[in-house]
N, C-alpha and C positions, 0 to 999 in steps of 0.2 A: 634627145641627154638622155643617161645613165644616171638615176638616181638612187642612190641607198644603197650601193653592190652589195652583196654578202661572202665572205671569204671564205673558203674552204677551213675546217679548224684540227679533222680528225686525218692523221697518214693515211689513214686506209678509205678513207673516202676519198683523199686527195690522187691517190693509185689508182684505184678505180675508173676514177675517172680521165685518166690520161691516153688519147689515143683515140679520142672522141672529141669531137668538137659541140659544143656549146648548143643546146635548146631551145632553141627562139617559138613561143606561142603568144599567136593573135589573142585579143579579147574580145573584141563585139565580133559575131555569128561563128565563133570561132573556139576559145572554152566556155564560154556565155554564149546562150544561143539566140540571145536576143539583143537590142546596141543598147548601150547603155544610157548616150545620150536620149535618145527619144524616151528611156524608159523615165531619164533624171525631166524632162521638158514636159512629160502628163503628169508628173508628180507635182510640180513647181506648177501646172497648169494648177493642178487641182488645190493645192494648196496657200496662191495668189493668183487669185482669178485676171487679176487687174496686170500681172507680170507682162505679156507681149508684148505690153505699151513698152515697157525695154529694150525689148530684143533687137530693133535698127540698130539703137546704140552698141551694143554688144558686136554684134556682126559688124560692125565697124571696128574693130579689133579686130577682125578676121577669126579665122574657124579656132580657133585654140583659145584666143581670147572669149570667145562665143563660150566655148568648151566648159569655162573654167567659169566663167559668171555662173553658170547652168550649174554646175554641178558644188560649185559652191554655197549654195542657195536651196537646194533640195538634195537632201538626202540618204540616196540609197545604200536598201538592207543589201547588204551584202553577202550577208548570211544564207539571204534565202535567194540570189539571183538560180535564173535557171541553168545551173552548168553543164557543158556536154558530157554524161555520165564515164560514158567510153572515155574520150579523152580524160578527165583527174584521174580514171585508173589508171590508163597506162602514164597520165606526167607522176604520179605518188610512185607506180613501181622503179619509173627513171629514177626518181628521190631517191626512193631507198638504198638504190647499190650505187648513188655518188657521181648522178650527172650533175651536172651545171646548167641548171632550169632558168627562162630571163621572160617575165611577160612582155612583151613586143607589142605596144598598142597604139592607137591613138586619139586613145582616148585622153583625158589629161590627169595629171599624175598623182592627184590629192585620191581620186576616186580609185585610180589604178593602183597605188599603194595600198590602200582598205582593203580588195581584195586579195593581192598579196599575202598582208600580214592575215588575215582571215583563213587561207587555204595553207601558210606554212608553208611550200613547195618550191620556194624562186629565190634563185643566192641576187637577186638585183629585178629591177624596172626601168624597162626604158619606156616612156610616154611623153608625151606633150607637155608644155609646159608654160603654156599662157601664150607663148609669144610665138614658138615652134611648131607647128602640126605636125607630130609626127608620121607622115604616111604619104606611102608611092616612093619615090625617090631620095626624102629625106628620111624614111625609115631604112631604105638601104645602106644612106652613107654610115647613117650610125649605126650599123651594125659593121660597114667596111671599118669601121675606125675602131670597134672596140672590140673586135671578133675577127682579124686579120688569118687565123686559123683557117678561118673558116667558119661554119655555120649550117642548123639544121632549122628550116622555117616548117610552122605549120600555120595554114591561113585556110580564108573562106571564101573571098571573093577578088573580080576583076583588079584591084588597090594592088593584092600580095601575086600578080602573076609575077613581075619582073623578081620580086623575092624569088620568089618558088622557083623561079630560072637559076638563080644564084645559088643557090641549096645545095645543101650535101642533102641526099635522101630528102627530098621533099613531102611532106604529110599533109594532105587537107582532112578539115573536120566540118559536114553539113556543106560542102561545096555547092556552091552556083553552078548551073550546069556553061552557062557563060565562060566561064573560068574552066572546067574543065575539056572546053574545046579549045580555047586558048593553049593550053595547056598542051590537049594532043597535035595541034597546029603547030608548037614549037619544039615538039619532041623530047617534052618534059614529064619522062616516067614518077609517076609518086610512088610513093615508099609505103604509104600505107594511108589508107582513109578510117574517118570518124563518125561514122553515123549513130545521129541517137534525134530521130524526129518523127514524130505522126505519121501518116499516107496525109495528103493535103485535102483529098473527100474526107475522110472523115474529120478533118480539124476546121475543115471549112463549114459542113453541117451541125458542127459541136459550137464556133463561134454563131452563127446566127441562130443557134437554140430552135431548130425549126420543130421539138418538140413542144414549145411552148406555146406555135402557134393554135393548140387546142384551144387556148383559152378566148381566142379570135371567133371560135362556135359560138359565143354570148349573142354575136350579130344576126347568127338567125331566130332569137327566144321569140321578139317581134312576132315575127311572121307566122311561127311556131303555135304559140298560146292565141293570136288572132286569126287562125285561121285562115290566113289566106295564102291559099295554096292556089296564087298567081304567075304566069312566067314572067310577070314583070317585076316580081316580090322576089324571086328565086335566085331570079339573074343578077336583080341588085345584091342581094344579101350573097353572094358567092361573089360580087366585083369587090364587095364592102369589104368582103370576107380576107382576099388576095393583098386590098390597099393595106390593110390594118396588120397586114401577116408582116409585107415586106419591110413598112415604117418601123413597127417593134420589132425586127430583129435588125436592123441601123440604129434604135436607140440602144438595143443589146450590149451590140458590139463596141459604141460611144463608150455606154456604163464599164464594156468591164476593159476596155482601154483608161479609163479615168482610174482604174480598180488594180491594177495592175499589184499596187505594190502591197496591198492588203489583201490582195488572194492569194500573194505568195505566202503568206501565214497562212491562209485556213488550211484546213486538214484536207478539204475536197476541191474546193473552188481551186489552189494550187497546181489542180490539172486540166485550166480549162488552156483557150489554145494560146491567146495573147499571154496571159500570167506563165505557161510554162514555155513560152520562147517558140510557138509552134508555127506560130502565123505571128507576121510581123504587123507595129501598127501603121506602116504605109500602105500595105493591102488592106490592112482595116477599112483605111481612110477614104481607098477605092470602092469598098463594099459599101461602105454608110452613102459615098454620092451615088453611086446605081442604086441600092433599095430604097432611100428617097423619091430618087428622079421615079425610078416605079409606081410606088406608091401614089404620089402625086398625077400620073398622067393618068392611072386608072382611077382614083379618086373625081380629075376631071371627066374624063368620058362617061362617069355611071348615068349622070341625067341621060346621056346622048342613049345607052344603052336603057336605061324605065324607058324614054318615049319610045321606041323602036317597038316597044311589048306592046300589043292590039290591046290587052288584059290588064288594065294600070285601077291599081285598089286604093291605092292615096288619089289617086284624081287632081281633081284642079288644085286641092291644097298641097302636094304633092309639087305640081310645076310655079309655085309663088315661087319654092322656097327649091329651087332643084340644085344647088352646090350646099345646101347645108350638112351633107356629108364631109366634104370638105375643111368644113368648119370646125367640123368636132374633130376628124383627124389633125389637121393644125391646132386644139385645142390638147389631144393627147398627145403629141410630139415636146409641146412646153410645157407640161406639165409632166412630163416620164425624164425631161432633158432637165429641171428643176430640183427632183428626185435624185436622179443620180450626181447633179452636181452637189447637193445639197441640204433636201429635204426626208434622204435616208439615215442622216444622222442627226435629225431632232427627235426626241425619243417621243410616242404614241403620236405626233405630224406622222412617220414615216408609214403607222398599218393605218391611218387614213387616210391618204394619198393611195396607196396600195388596195386597201377597196372601191375608193374612189371610181380608181381603173376600171376595174371590173365592170362596176355599172357605168362608166362612161361608152365603154362598149355596145353595150344593149343601149343604149339610148343613139349610137353610132346607127346602129343596126337598125330603127327606128329611123331614125334619118332619112338612111340609104331605099329602105321602100317602102316609109310614105305611111307604116300601121302604128299608130298613135301605141304611144307606154302607158300603162295603169298607174295610177298613184302607189297601188298597193305590189308590184311587181319592184317598182325603184324601192317602195320598204322594203320588201323585202331584200333587193341587190343587197340593198349597204350592210345590216346585220351579220348576213350569210356572211360575207363576200372578208366584212371588218374580223370573222369567226377565224376565217381562212387565213386572213392575216397575221393575225394574233400566235398561231401555230407555228407560223411559218419564222417567227421569232423567235416561240418558245423553245421550239425547236433547236436552233440554233443555239441558245442560251443552254439547254442542255447538255450538249454536244461538249458545252465551254465545262462544264461540269467533270465531264466523264477526263477530258484535258488536265483535270485543277490549275483552270482558268479565272478568270474573276471578273474579265472583262470583255465584251464583242467588237475585233478591230475593225473601224469605222463606223462602228454604233455608237450610242449612246446610252444602251442597257446595262447594267450589271447581274452579274448572277443572282443575286439576292433576289430581283426584282419577276423570280418565275410565279411564284403563287400569286402573284395581282395579275398576274399577265394570265395567266389560267384562268382567274374570277375574271379577267375583262374577255377572254375569248371563250367562253363556255357561256357568262351570259351573251352576249351578243350571238349566240349558235341557236340557243334553245325561244332568243325574240325571234329570229326570223321564222320558226315556228310557229308563234303567238300570229305572226302576220298573216303566215299561213293559213291557218284559221281563219282569222277573217276573211280576210279574200276569199274561202271556198265558201263562208256565210253570206253571202253579198249577194243579192241577187242578180248583180250584172252577169254572173258566173253561169249562172243558168241561160242566159240565150247563145251561153258557145256549146253546154254541154246537157243531153236530153236528162241524163243520170248524174247530176251533177253532187247528191252526196256519196255518190262510189268515191268520190277524190278524199276521202276523209283518211279512204284507204293508206293515202301516200305521208298523212301525217305521224303515224308509223313509222315507215320508213324512211322518212328522214329523218327522226329522234334516233333511229338506229342507225345510222350513220353517221350524223354529229358527232353521237356519245361513243363510237366506236375510234372517231377521227381523235378524239381528246383521250381515248384511253390508250392507244395504241401512242398518243402523244406525248401523256404524265409517263409513259414505262423508258424511252429512250427510242423506242423501235420506226418510227415516221420519218421520212425521208425528207428532209428540211425546206424540201418546196412541195409542197401539196398537189399541186401538178402532176407532178412525177407520180403522186402516191396516187390519184386519183386515177391516172391514165394504164397503172400497171397492177394495181390492184384487183386479184379478181373477183372480191368480193362487192367493191365498188360496184363492177359490172353486172353481177348478179344484179345489185340493189337495183342498176341504171334500169336492165330490162324488166324488174318488177311493176317499177315507176311506168316505166311507157307502157306496159299490160293494163297500167291499171287508170292512167289516160286516156286508151283505146275504149277501156270498159267501159267510160265513162260516158264516147261518144254518142 
């Protein structure tokens, strides 16, 4: 049904439109690269976690009724939707020269009208009204009724096939391959295409955040510090690394799907695959299922891999708890999901959880290899990674200051908290240095190093690195993710080489 039509008011604009059929534009996947219904569903799950219990009743009202129930409860931010930039530019040009343009979508008319009002280029809106789902044949019937003189349609998916066949000079935007094959089979010539999407492989790698796998290298810390250079520990650590990597990627995908709305308002996070509309949440769900399955499979096979090795460092104690790593993997998953759903918006709790997740990786590495973690290592990890967690929050708030904003979207922090966060972060960093000095002073270290006194040279290196991190953070030059900074910063690499040299010299 046509809602809120806008009549042409100026004679020159009306004259310019003569001889041209109306231009009708689909919304989901076409004008907007994402599916607005899926976006609204994810937003509703984040805001009202118990809402899925009501979905069966909403679905009983039909597709149109379900869309109305969802979009009436989840208010989608239409300003920051991932619009197809090339298509939007073309529509604005057509609007400027007087052509009649209509937004034609199966989305609920309330949401469609908000988008039309925001863009200000549409003469009317055709959309689902809570009773009739305006898709496929229903949309074609509405076109034939409203535009007897004919129409030009821009679509993207198989439900648009018959509409494009009936269209004058049909156009497509980010079209599905199945649609293009169908149009070629029908003999339908496409007048124009509007592509605005990144390369699939690049999108996939960004979605799983492959660079974040660097954090999982912490599983190797127990065997490195324990000098447990056995085939069993190395093989087990490698399997644990991969298992945690796939699990972490799955949880990152869940986090990004739930954070779509907040990410779209963020200066840099809006380019993430789901926020940018380059990857659909449906594809994301497939990635989640596959990666969790791989992670659990690897964790289940880990004891068999360990026992297959002739040199078992953990020995009998490991065999008594062969699936301890699987337990830590489960704890990691639960804590990470709790962080994504709720804990990340709790002031100070969020940074404590983040630092705990780093330490948890070390404990998981201990469980995987059978090499015990010393209390000194656990204490150092807690303070060191707590400092890095504060770096992350501080740099996020610092970026808000540069944009004249006062509160982080989806967080509980204000820009006025900057100095306090700086105090917390630097104190935690230097506390980790103190723990390191106590470890070096401990007599146990002499069983591992012939020249343990040489390890004192690591202390100024660590102080230098932490001080530089916080200095750059205070200047606003720090990447919001300190892991990315550590991976890409050449000074960090050089200091890492120096540290490794000192350790080798102390052996």
